[in-house]
C-alpha positions in Angstrom: 131.4 100.6 116.1 129.4 100.8 112.9 130.2 99.0 109.8 131.5 101.2 107.0 129.3 99.6 104.5 127.8 101.7 101.7 124.1 101.5 100.9 122.0 103.0 98.1 119.9 105.8 99.8 117.0 107.7 98.3 116.3 110.1 101.2 116.1 110.8 104.9 113.4 113.0 106.2 111.2 113.7 109.2 107.4 113.5 109.0 104.6 111.7 110.6 103.9 108.0 110.1 100.9 108.2 107.9 99.9 104.6 107.6 99.0 101.6 109.7 98.8 101.2 113.5 101.3 103.9 114.2 99.7 106.6 112.1 100.2 110.0 113.5 103.6 109.1 115.2 106.4 111.6 114.5 109.2 109.6 112.7 112.4 109.8 110.7 112.0 108.0 107.4 115.1 106.3 105.9 114.1 105.5 102.4 116.6 103.1 100.8 116.8 102.8 97.1 116.0 99.8 94.9 113.2 97.4 94.7 112.8 93.8 93.5 109.3 94.5 92.2 108.0 96.8 89.5 104.4 97.5 90.6 102.4 99.7 88.3 100.7 101.4 91.3 104.0 102.2 93.1 104.0 105.6 94.7 107.7 105.8 95.3 109.2 104.9 91.9 111.7 107.7 92.4 113.2 105.5 95.1 114.3 102.9 92.6 117.6 104.9 92.2 119.7 106.5 94.9 123.1 107.7 95.9 125.8 105.7 97.7 125.9 106.6 101.4 127.8 105.1 104.3 126.0 103.7 107.3 127.6 106.3 109.4 126.4 109.1 107.2 122.8 107.8 107.2 122.8 107.5 111.0 124.2 111.1 111.3 121.5 112.4 108.9 118.8 110.6 110.9 120.1 112.1 114.2 119.6 115.7 112.8 115.9 115.2 113.4 114.2 115.1 116.8 112.0 112.0 116.6 113.7 108.8 117.7 111.3 106.6 115.8 112.9 105.5 112.6 111.2 103.8 109.7 113.3 101.9 107.2 111.4 101.9 103.9 111.9 102.0 100.2 111.6 100.8 97.5 112.3 97.6 99.3 114.9 98.0 102.1 115.7 94.3 102.2 117.2 94.4 98.7 120.3 95.5 100.5 122.1 94.2 103.5 120.8 96.6 106.1 121.9 94.8 109.3 124.7 97.4 110.0 122.3 100.3 109.5 119.7 98.7 111.7 122.3 98.2 114.5 123.6 101.7 114.0 120.2 103.3 114.3 119.3 101.2 117.3 122.6 102.1 119.1 121.8 105.7 118.4 118.6 105.4 120.4 116.0 104.9 117.6 113.0 102.7 118.0 113.2 100.9 114.6 110.4 100.0 112.3 110.7 98.2 109.0 108.3 98.4 106.1 108.8 95.5 103.6 106.9 93.9 100.7 107.5 90.5 102.3 109.5 88.9 99.5 112.6 88.6 101.7 113.0 87.0 105.1 113.4 89.7 107.8 116.5 89.1 110.0 115.4 88.4 113.5 116.2 90.7 116.4 117.0 93.8 114.3 113.7 95.6 114.4 111.2 96.7 117.0 108.3 96.7 114.6 107.8 94.9 111.2 105.1 95.8 108.8 104.6 93.6 105.7 102.8 95.2 102.8 102.4 92.4 100.3 102.1 93.1 96.6 101.0 89.5 95.8 99.5 86.5 97.6 102.9 84.9 98.0 105.1 85.9 101.0 108.5 84.8 102.2 108.1 86.9 105.5 104.9 85.2 106.9 104.7 87.0 110.3 105.1 90.4 111.8 103.5 93.1 113.8 101.2 94.2 110.9 100.1 93.1 107.5 99.1 96.2 105.5 97.4 95.1 102.4 96.5 97.4 99.5 92.9 97.0 98.4 92.7 95.1 95.1 96.0 93.2 95.4 94.2 89.9 96.1 90.5 89.1 95.4 89.7 88.4 99.0 91.8 89.9 101.8 90.4 87.4 104.3 92.1 84.6 102.4 95.4 86.4 103.1 94.6 86.6 106.8 93.8 82.9 106.9 96.9 81.9 104.9 99.1 84.1 107.0 97.7 84.0 110.6 100.9 85.1 112.4 100.5 88.9 112.2 99.3 90.9 115.2 97.2 93.3 113.1 95.7 93.3 109.7 95.1 96.6 107.9 93.5 97.3 104.5 94.5 100.5 102.7 92.7 102.0 99.7 94.8 102.6 96.7 92.8 105.7 95.7 90.0 107.8 97.1 87.7 106.1 94.7 87.8 102.8 96.5 87.8 104.0 100.1 84.0 103.2 100.5 84.7 99.6 99.4 87.4 99.2 101.9 85.3 100.7 104.7 82.4 98.4 103.8 84.8 95.4 103.8 86.2 96.3 107.2 82.7 96.7 108.7 81.8 93.2 107.4 85.2 91.8 108.5 86.2 93.5 111.7 89.5 91.6 112.0 90.6 94.1 109.3 91.5 97.7 110.2 91.2 100.7 107.9 94.5 102.3 107.0 94.4 105.6 105.1 97.5 107.6 104.0 97.1 110.4 106.6 100.3 112.1 105.4 98.8 112.4 101.9 95.6 113.8 103.2 97.6 116.4 105.1 99.9 117.2 102.2 103.0 115.8 104.0 105.7 113.5 102.7 
């Protein structure tokens, strides 16, 4: 039985995962509203506000789509208590991924995949499947990899087309870092 808790939801939609190791994978995105940061480069500021939705309604909305790979994203999903939603989606047969800024500790055992995309050099969540760092957030990404060695993969993502060549050059010199581009944006998808 699902909890009847209400969450602030921005949107639920199907697309392809456009970033990181799972780029190209068909997915259902559950974008929760709210964020504890106010980054000037945020590309989802519209997700700072949302509508109240029950866990059951969110799971039902996600089930309307064919992919059974769900990505909880935001804003910052961990600004809310999402344990009931994670359990509901898992029970409904979804492989469950979380994208977080790393400023909250991720509850253990709820997610199949955890991607931390830091917006500063200080993290509370210091491990996961992937650290996906935006180029320019810290002076030297390698310092982040050394400071936080407990990720399975390290990806660098350009913040704009203008710095893609810098990111490629960095990855070529530091092959422990992988290039992550926003494939969905290139293709004109959400």
